[in-house]
N, C-alpha and C positions, 0 to 999 in steps of 0.2 A: 686699809692697806690693799694695794693692787697685787694680785697674784700673777706671777708669770708661770706659765705652764703649757702643756700640750693642748692641741686642738684635735677633737675627734668628730667624726661624722657617722651617724647611724642611719641606715636606710636600705632600700633594695639595691641589688648589685649594680644596676644601670645608673642609679641616681648618685651613688657614692664614688664611682670610678674616677670622675674628674677631680675630686678632692684629693685623691691619692697623689696626683701629679703635682699638686702644690704643697705637699708635705704633711697634710693632715693624716691622722691614723683613721682608717675606715673600718667599719664593722657592719656586716650584713646581718640583718635580722628579718625573720619572716612571720613570727608568731608572737603572741603576748609574752610567753615565757622567755624567749630569746631577747626580746626588747627589754623587759624588766631586769633580767640577769645582766645584760650589757650595761644598762643605766646604773645599776647598783655597783658594778665593778668599776666603772669609770668614776663614779662619785667617790670611791675609796682611793683612787689614784691621784696623780698630780695634774689633772686636766683642768684648765681654766675655762674652756668653752667646749660645749658639746652641741653640735648641730644635729637635728633629727628631722627626718621628713615628716611633713604634716600627717600623712596617712598613719605612720607609726606612732606619732605623738598622740593622736586621738585614741589609739588602742591602749596606750600606756598613760593615759591622763592622770590616773590616781598616783602613780609613781612620780610623774612630773610635778604634781601638786605638792608632794612631800619634799621634793628637791628644791622647791621655791623658797623654803624656809632657810636654806643653807646659802651662804654667800658664793660658794663654788662647788661644783662647776656651774656656770651660767648655761642653761639649756635653752636653745633657740630653735623653734620649729621653722623649717624652710620648705618651700615647694619641692616636690619630687620631679622626676623627669616627666611624669604624667600631668603635672600642673598643680595649681593651688586648690586646696579644698576650702579655704577661708578660715581654717582652724587658727592659724597664727594671728590673723587680724582680729578675730573674735577674742582671743586670749589677751592681746594687747589692749583692746577696748575695756575688757573687764578689769585688768590690772590698773589702768588709768582711772577708771571709775572708782575703784576701791581706794586708790591713793588720794584722789582729790575730791571725790564725792560727786562728780558730774561727768557727763559724757561730752568731752571736748573734741573727740575725734570725729564722730558722726553726727552729733547733735540730734540723736533719736529722741522723739517725744513720747515714747512708749512708757 
C-alpha cells in the first residue's frame, strides 16, 4: 500500500531553505541529539518521505538503519549546499548488494 503523506527535509539552514519554497516541511538540526530527535518525531507522524543531508545522515546512521526496517517514512540522504560526501551512493550500493548479492552499480572486485 502506498502512503500519501507529507514531505520533510532535515539539514542545515542553508540547505533546507529552498525546500520550504516548494512546500516541504523543513527542520534545522546541528547535532546528533537534534537529528535523532527530529527523525524519531517524523517517524511517528504522517510523513511519507524524509530527505536528510548526507552530512547529518552520517552522524545519525544508527537511527537511519533502524528506520530502514519500517516502510514509512522513506529516508533519503541528499547532498547539502556544501556538496556530496558520497554517503548516499555508498548506502545505495550496500542496499543493492544486500538485496541481490552482487555489486551491479560499481562492479568493484574487492
